[in-house]
C-alpha positions as CSV (number, residue, x, y, z in Angstrom):
1,M,0.0,0.0,0.0
2,F,1.3,3.5,-0.8
3,V,0.6,7.0,0.3
4,E,-0.2,8.6,-3.1
5,S,0.9,12.2,-2.2
6,Q,4.5,11.3,-1.2
7,K,4.8,7.9,-3.2
8,L,6.2,6.6,0.1
9,P,5.9,2.9,1.0
10,M,4.0,2.7,4.3
11,P,6.4,0.1,5.8
12,Y,9.1,2.8,5.9
13,A,6.9,5.6,7.4
14,F,7.5,4.4,11.0
15,P,11.2,3.8,10.6
16,L,11.6,7.4,9.4
17,L,10.4,8.6,12.8
18,M,13.7,7.1,14.1
19,V,15.6,9.9,12.4
20,P,14.3,12.9,14.4
21,Y,14.2,10.6,17.4
22,A,17.9,9.9,17.1
23,A,18.6,13.6,16.4
24,C,17.4,14.4,19.9
25,F,20.5,12.6,21.3
26,A,23.0,14.4,19.0
27,G,25.9,15.8,21.0
28,S,25.3,13.4,23.8
29,V,25.8,10.1,21.9
30,A,28.4,9.3,19.2
31,W,27.0,9.4,15.7
32,Y,27.7,5.8,15.0
33,W,25.7,4.8,18.1
34,L,22.9,7.0,16.8
35,A,23.1,5.4,13.3
36,A,23.1,1.8,14.5
37,P,19.4,1.6,15.7
38,V,18.2,3.6,12.7
39,V,19.9,1.2,10.3
40,L,18.6,-1.8,12.2
41,V,15.0,-0.5,12.2
42,F,15.2,0.2,8.4
43,A,16.7,-3.2,7.7
44,A,14.0,-4.9,9.8
45,A,11.3,-2.8,7.9
46,W,12.8,-3.8,4.6
47,L,12.9,-7.5,5.5
48,N,9.3,-7.3,6.8
49,R,8.1,-5.7,3.5
50,Q,10.0,-8.3,1.4
51,N,8.5,-11.1,3.5
52,I,5.0,-9.8,2.9
53,L,5.5,-9.4,-0.8
54,S,6.9,-12.9,-1.1
55,F,4.0,-14.3,0.9
56,M,1.4,-12.6,-1.3
57,A,3.2,-13.7,-4.5
58,A,3.7,-17.3,-3.3
59,R,0.0,-17.9,-2.5
60,P,1.0,-20.6,0.0
61,G,-1.0,-23.7,0.6
62,H,-1.9,-25.5,3.8
63,E,1.3,-27.5,3.7
64,D,3.7,-24.5,4.2
65,I,1.6,-22.2,6.2
66,A,3.6,-23.1,9.4
67,T,6.9,-22.0,7.6
68,W,5.5,-18.6,6.7
69,E,4.1,-18.2,10.2
70,R,7.6,-18.7,11.6
71,R,9.1,-16.3,9.2
72,I,6.5,-13.6,10.0
73,V,7.2,-14.1,13.8
74,A,10.9,-13.9,13.2
75,V,10.8,-10.7,11.2
76,G,8.5,-9.2,13.9
77,F,10.9,-10.1,16.6
78,M,13.8,-8.5,14.6
79,F,11.8,-5.3,14.1
80,S,11.0,-5.1,17.8
81,A,14.5,-5.9,18.9
82,S,15.9,-3.2,16.7
83,I,13.6,-0.7,18.4
84,A,14.4,-2.1,21.8
85,S,18.2,-1.6,21.0
86,T,17.7,2.2,21.6
87,A,17.7,1.4,25.3
88,Y,21.4,0.4,24.8
89,F,22.6,2.7,22.0
90,F,20.8,5.9,23.2
91,W,21.4,5.5,26.9
92,V,23.3,8.4,28.4
93,P,24.4,7.4,32.0
94,E,24.9,10.9,33.4
95,N,21.7,12.4,31.9
96,E,18.5,11.4,33.7
97,V,16.3,13.4,31.4
98,L,17.5,11.6,28.3
99,Q,17.2,8.3,30.1
100,A,13.5,9.1,31.0
101,Y,13.0,10.1,27.3
102,V,14.3,6.7,26.1
103,L,12.1,4.8,28.5
104,S,9.0,6.9,27.7
105,A,9.6,6.5,24.0
106,L,9.8,2.7,24.4
107,L,6.7,2.6,26.6
108,I,4.8,4.7,23.9
109,V,5.9,2.2,21.2
110,I,4.3,-0.7,23.1
111,A,0.8,0.6,22.5
112,P,0.8,0.8,18.6
113,A,2.9,-2.3,18.4
114,S,0.3,-4.2,20.4
115,L,-2.5,-2.8,18.3
116,I,-0.8,-3.7,15.0
117,T,0.1,-7.3,16.1
118,A,-3.0,-8.2,18.1
119,C,-4.4,-10.0,15.0
120,Y,-1.9,-12.8,15.5
121,T,-0.9,-13.7,19.0
122,P,2.6,-15.2,18.4
123,T,3.6,-11.9,16.6
124,F,2.2,-9.9,19.5
125,Y,4.5,-11.7,22.0
126,A,7.4,-11.5,19.6
127,T,7.0,-7.7,19.3
128,V,6.1,-6.8,22.9
129,I,8.5,-9.0,24.8
130,P,11.8,-7.5,23.5
131,I,10.7,-3.9,24.2
132,T,9.3,-4.8,27.6
133,A,12.5,-6.7,28.4
134,A,14.7,-3.7,27.5
135,I,12.6,-1.3,29.6
136,T,12.6,-3.8,32.6
137,W,16.4,-4.2,32.3
138,R,17.0,-0.5,32.4
139,L,14.5,0.0,35.3
140,L,16.1,-2.7,37.4
141,S,19.6,-1.4,36.7
142,Y,18.7,1.6,38.9
143,G,18.5,-0.7,41.9
144,D,16.1,1.4,44.0
145,M,12.6,0.5,45.1
146,L,10.9,3.1,43.0
147,H,12.2,1.7,39.7
148,V,11.7,-1.9,40.8
149,S,8.1,-1.0,41.5
150,L,7.8,0.6,38.1
151,A,9.2,-2.6,36.5
152,A,6.5,-4.6,38.4
153,V,3.8,-2.3,37.2
154,L,5.1,-2.7,33.6
155,A,4.9,-6.4,34.0
156,V,1.3,-6.3,35.2
157,F,0.5,-3.8,32.4
158,V,1.9,-6.1,29.7
159,V,-0.1,-9.1,31.2
160,L,-3.3,-7.0,30.9
161,L,-2.3,-5.9,27.5
162,A,-1.8,-9.6,26.5
163,Q,-5.3,-10.4,27.7
164,L,-6.8,-7.5,25.8
165,A,-4.9,-8.6,22.7
166,A,-6.1,-12.1,23.0
167,R,-9.7,-10.9,23.3
168,L,-9.2,-8.6,20.4
169,N,-7.7,-11.5,18.4
170,G,-10.8,-13.7,19.2
171,I,-13.1,-10.9,18.1
172,M,-11.2,-10.5,14.9
173,L,-11.2,-14.2,14.2
174,H,-14.9,-14.4,14.9
175,S,-15.5,-11.4,12.6
176,I,-13.5,-13.0,9.8
177,T,-15.4,-16.3,10.3
178,L,-18.7,-14.4,10.1
179,R,-17.6,-12.6,7.0
180,E,-16.6,-15.8,5.3
181,D,-19.9,-17.4,6.3
182,K,-21.7,-14.3,5.0
183,S,-19.8,-14.6,1.7
184,G,-20.6,-18.3,1.5
185,L,-24.3,-17.6,2.2
186,I,-24.4,-14.8,-0.4
187,E,-22.7,-17.1,-3.0
188,Q,-25.2,-19.9,-2.1
189,L,-28.1,-17.4,-2.4
190,F,-26.8,-16.2,-5.8
191,K,-26.4,-19.8,-6.9
192,A,-29.9,-20.7,-5.7
193,K,-31.3,-17.7,-7.5
194,R,-29.6,-18.7,-10.7
195,D,-30.8,-22.2,-10.3
196,S,-34.3,-20.9,-9.5
197,D,-34.3,-18.6,-12.5
198,A,-33.1,-21.4,-14.8
199,A,-35.8,-23.8,-13.3
200,R,-38.5,-21.2,-13.7
201,A,-37.4,-20.6,-17.3
202,R,-37.6,-24.3,-18.0
203,A,-41.0,-24.6,-16.2
204,E,-42.3,-21.7,-18.2
205,E,-41.0,-23.2,-21.4
206,A,-42.5,-26.6,-20.5
207,N,-45.8,-24.8,-19.6
208,R,-45.9,-23.1,-23.0
209,A,-45.2,-26.4,-24.7
210,K,-47.9,-28.1,-22.7
211,S,-50.4,-25.3,-23.5
212,H,-49.5,-25.5,-27.2
213,F,-49.8,-29.3,-27.1
214,L,-53.2,-29.1,-25.4
215,A,-54.5,-26.5,-27.7
216,N,-53.5,-28.6,-30.7
217,M,-55.0,-31.7,-29.0
218,S,-58.2,-29.9,-28.3
219,H,-58.6,-29.2,-32.0
220,E,-57.1,-32.3,-33.6
221,L,-58.8,-34.8,-31.3
222,R,-62.2,-33.2,-30.6
223,T,-63.0,-32.8,-34.3
224,P,-62.6,-36.4,-35.3
225,L,-64.1,-37.6,-32.0
226,N,-67.3,-35.7,-32.6
227,A,-67.5,-37.2,-36.0
228,I,-66.9,-40.7,-34.6
229,I,-69.5,-40.2,-31.9
230,G,-72.0,-38.8,-34.4
231,F,-71.6,-41.6,-36.9
232,S,-71.6,-44.3,-34.2
233,E,-75.0,-42.9,-33.0
234,V,-76.4,-43.0,-36.5
235,M,-75.2,-46.6,-36.9
236,A,-76.4,-47.7,-33.5
237,S,-79.9,-46.2,-34.0
238,E,-80.1,-47.8,-37.5
239,I,-81.4,-44.6,-39.1
240,F,-80.6,-45.8,-42.6
241,G,-81.7,-49.4,-42.1
242,K,-81.2,-52.3,-39.9
243,H,-77.9,-54.1,-39.7
244,T,-77.8,-57.5,-41.4
245,V,-75.5,-58.7,-38.6
246,P,-76.8,-57.6,-35.1
247,T,-73.2,-57.6,-33.8
248,Y,-72.5,-54.5,-35.8
249,K,-75.0,-52.6,-33.7
250,E,-73.3,-53.7,-30.5
251,Y,-70.0,-52.5,-32.0
252,A,-71.5,-49.2,-32.9
253,N,-72.7,-48.8,-29.3
254,D,-69.2,-49.7,-28.0
255,I,-67.6,-47.2,-30.4
256,N,-70.0,-44.5,-29.2
257,R,-69.4,-45.2,-25.5
258,S,-65.6,-45.3,-26.0
259,G,-65.8,-42.0,-28.0
260,Q,-67.8,-40.3,-25.2
261,H,-65.4,-41.6,-22.6
262,L,-62.4,-40.3,-24.5
263,L,-64.1,-36.9,-25.2
264,G,-64.8,-36.6,-21.5
265,L,-61.2,-37.4,-20.6
266,I,-59.9,-34.8,-23.0
267,N,-62.3,-32.2,-21.5
268,D,-61.1,-33.2,-18.0
269,V,-57.4,-32.9,-19.0
270,L,-58.0,-29.4,-20.6
271,D,-59.9,-28.2,-17.5
272,L,-57.3,-29.5,-15.1
273,S,-54.5,-27.9,-17.2
274,R,-56.3,-24.5,-17.1
275,I,-56.8,-24.8,-13.4
276,E,-53.2,-25.6,-12.7
277,A,-52.0,-22.8,-15.0
278,G,-54.4,-20.3,-13.2
279,R,-56.2,-19.6,-16.5
280,F,-59.5,-21.2,-15.6
281,Q,-62.0,-18.5,-16.2
282,I,-65.3,-18.7,-14.3
283,S,-68.6,-17.0,-15.3
284,E,-70.2,-15.9,-12.1
285,E,-73.9,-15.9,-11.6
286,D,-76.6,-16.7,-9.0
287,V,-76.8,-20.4,-8.6
288,D,-79.4,-22.4,-6.6
289,I,-77.1,-25.1,-5.2
290,V,-80.1,-27.4,-4.3
291,Q,-81.7,-27.2,-7.8
292,L,-78.3,-27.8,-9.4
293,A,-77.8,-30.9,-7.2
294,E,-81.2,-32.3,-8.2
295,D,-80.3,-31.8,-11.9
296,C,-77.1,-33.7,-11.4
297,R,-78.8,-36.4,-9.5
298,R,-81.2,-37.0,-12.4
299,I,-78.2,-37.2,-14.8
300,V,-76.5,-39.9,-12.7
301,E,-79.7,-41.7,-11.6
302,I,-79.8,-44.0,-14.7
303,R,-76.3,-45.3,-13.9
304,A,-77.1,-45.6,-10.2
305,Q,-80.2,-47.7,-11.0
306,A,-78.1,-49.9,-13.3
307,Q,-75.7,-50.7,-10.4
308,R,-78.6,-50.9,-7.9
309,V,-77.3,-48.0,-5.9
310,S,-79.8,-45.6,-4.3
311,I,-79.2,-41.8,-4.2
312,V,-80.9,-39.9,-1.4
313,A,-81.0,-36.1,-0.8
314,D,-80.6,-34.4,2.6
315,F,-80.6,-30.6,2.0
316,E,-81.1,-28.1,4.8
317,P,-84.1,-25.9,4.0
318,G,-83.6,-22.2,3.3
319,L,-80.1,-22.4,1.9
320,P,-78.7,-19.2,0.4
321,I,-78.0,-18.6,-3.3
322,V,-74.4,-19.2,-4.3
323,Y,-72.6,-16.6,-6.5
324,G,-70.3,-18.7,-8.7
325,D,-69.9,-20.6,-11.9
326,A,-72.8,-22.9,-12.6
327,R,-70.9,-25.1,-15.0
328,A,-68.1,-25.6,-12.5
329,L,-70.4,-26.3,-9.6
330,R,-72.4,-28.7,-11.8
331,Q,-69.2,-30.5,-12.7
332,T,-68.3,-30.7,-9.0
333,W,-71.6,-32.4,-8.2
334,I,-71.4,-34.8,-11.1
335,N,-67.8,-35.8,-10.4
336,L,-68.6,-36.6,-6.8
337,L,-71.8,-38.4,-7.6
338,T,-70.2,-40.4,-10.4
339,N,-67.3,-41.4,-8.1
340,A,-69.6,-42.5,-5.3
341,V,-71.9,-44.6,-7.6
342,K,-69.0,-46.0,-9.5
343,F,-67.3,-47.6,-6.5
344,S,-70.4,-48.4,-4.4
345,P,-71.5,-52.1,-4.3
346,P,-75.0,-53.1,-5.2
347,G,-77.6,-52.2,-2.6
348,A,-75.4,-49.3,-1.2
349,E,-76.7,-45.8,-0.5
350,V,-75.3,-42.5,-1.7
351,R,-76.4,-39.4,0.3
352,M,-76.3,-35.9,-1.1
353,F,-76.3,-33.2,1.5
354,A,-75.9,-29.4,1.8
355,R,-76.0,-27.4,5.0
356,M,-74.8,-24.2,6.6
357,E,-72.0,-24.1,9.1
358,A,-71.8,-22.1,12.3
359,G,-69.1,-19.9,10.7
360,G,-71.3,-18.9,7.8
361,E,-69.8,-21.3,5.3
362,L,-71.8,-23.5,3.0
363,R,-70.9,-27.2,3.2
364,F,-72.2,-29.7,0.6
365,G,-71.1,-33.0,-0.9
366,I,-71.5,-36.8,-0.9
367,H,-71.5,-39.5,1.8
368,D,-71.4,-43.1,0.7
369,N,-71.1,-46.5,2.5
370,G,-68.9,-48.1,-0.1
371,P,-65.5,-49.8,0.3
372,G,-63.8,-46.6,1.5
373,I,-60.2,-45.4,1.0
374,A,-57.2,-46.2,3.1
375,E,-56.0,-43.2,5.2
376,S,-52.5,-43.5,3.5
377,E,-54.2,-43.1,0.1
378,I,-56.4,-40.1,0.8
379,E,-53.7,-37.5,-0.2
380,K,-52.7,-39.6,-3.2
381,V,-56.2,-39.8,-4.8
382,L,-56.4,-36.0,-4.8
383,H,-53.6,-35.8,-7.4
384,A,-54.2,-36.1,-11.1
385,F,-54.2,-39.5,-12.8
386,T,-54.0,-41.2,-9.4
387,Q,-56.4,-43.8,-8.0
388,G,-56.7,-45.7,-4.8
389,A,-56.8,-49.4,-4.4
390,S,-60.5,-49.6,-5.2
391,G,-59.9,-47.8,-8.5
392,L,-56.9,-49.9,-9.4
393,A,-58.9,-53.1,-8.7
394,Q,-61.6,-51.9,-11.2
395,P,-59.6,-50.9,-14.3
396,G,-61.4,-48.9,-17.0
397,K,-63.8,-47.1,-14.5
398,G,-62.0,-43.8,-14.4
399,S,-58.9,-41.8,-15.2
400,G,-58.1,-40.5,-11.7
401,L,-59.0,-36.8,-12.6
402,G,-62.4,-36.4,-10.9
403,L,-61.3,-35.4,-7.4
404,S,-58.3,-33.3,-8.5
405,I,-60.7,-31.3,-10.8
406,V,-63.2,-30.8,-7.9
407,K,-60.4,-29.6,-5.7
408,G,-59.2,-27.1,-8.3
409,L,-62.7,-25.9,-9.1
410,L,-63.4,-25.2,-5.4
411,A,-60.0,-23.4,-5.1
412,V,-61.0,-21.1,-8.0
413,H,-64.1,-20.2,-6.0
414,G,-62.1,-19.6,-2.8
415,G,-63.4,-22.7,-1.2
416,R,-61.8,-26.0,-0.2
417,F,-62.3,-29.8,-0.6
418,E,-62.2,-32.2,2.3
419,L,-62.0,-36.0,1.8
420,K,-62.5,-38.3,4.8
421,S,-62.6,-42.1,4.6
422,Q,-61.8,-45.3,6.2
423,L,-61.5,-48.8,4.7
424,G,-64.9,-50.6,4.9
425,Q,-66.7,-47.5,6.3
426,G,-67.5,-45.4,3.2
427,T,-66.2,-42.1,2.1
428,Q,-67.2,-38.5,2.9
429,A,-66.4,-36.0,0.1
430,E,-67.3,-32.5,1.3
431,C,-67.0,-29.1,-0.4
432,V,-66.9,-25.8,1.5
433,L,-67.7,-22.4,0.0
434,P,-66.8,-19.2,1.9
435,P,-69.5,-16.7,3.2
436,Q,-68.5,-14.2,0.5
437,R,-69.9,-16.6,-2.1
438,L,-73.3,-16.6,-0.6
439,R,-75.9,-14.0,-1.8
440,T,-78.4,-14.1,1.0
441,P,-77.7,-13.9,4.7
442,P,-77.3,-17.5,5.9
443,P,-79.8,-18.8,8.4
444,V,-78.7,-20.0,11.8
445,A,-77.1,-23.4,11.4
446,R,-79.2,-26.3,12.7
447,R,-77.4,-29.2,14.2
448,A,-78.9,-32.7,14.4
């Protein structure tokens, strides 16, 4: 480091103070005695600077750190010893004022030397001990109690100084450790941010690709599917004449049912994709939740009768009007009803209910007494394309999208979906809409 105004290397700034200091003893001490400490101090300063430059250029590894530590301590000792030599070279036996001047100067040097070397304890001792030893030697040479007492005070002072230096050294090491930890954390944060940005970019690209694919699939698959469904209906109804082979009519019905199933699956996938992407648009209007439930019951009633499953309604009277998307709420009812009927054994009962909660929420849904779902599978069946053991045991009865779509449709309305079940004890699929979705003040909840 350099002082720009004088272009003077900082390691030589302190040794230059030795020149006016030595001049104070001109006339009392021979010139070569005056020059000796100055030369020694400059030589020690030059060695210290060269040692530091070599250390910085070498970039030492862990294997030779100890060697450099010894070199730094040795140079520090040489620098301190050269300063302490003034107690010998500048000592004027017959002049007590100059003697006091030498001792005072050495005592003053201890403070900055301690401050500079406190960052490394071995260097601190290597610097302070030679100067302290020189002062103590001169004080004890007087032989009287006063100077002996001063030497004892100096020893106590240096001990206290060593303790302060050790504490300062600990603080500096802790500070360096914290700074390194901070730098490491900052680097980790930057790395995490870069990874996050890259992952987000990949996710956005994947989402765009998915949206593009689904848009194409919607057009490319729906168009031929509608044609297949329409032609199969014509063939199954024998509009243009009866089939000569009755099996063809059965095939036409199979084609129609498969086409309807595939079209429903495509619509479910598109709806789920829009929900997950946050682009599912709802058309809000006043909806009678009971009337909507009755309409859905009639739609599923034919299938329920075919499986000998009874559907009963239990709606609390005076329910408020719901402000929401009628199509989404209808799909919610149909998905829940279809799931309950699909997995209920013959003779089972499926109960539709709707009631007000004490907190002003509207709760509605389906309770059945079917095979139920294991507690470990409840969270799993709420994910897309996932079925529980009952669904897996009956392949072809569903795609595993119904409940995940219900959950998403309720989330769009600010509500929530709750699924409770136990094996052999049926399933409770309940939907909850918040009070802000209700148009009329809810009546006081009646508990059974």
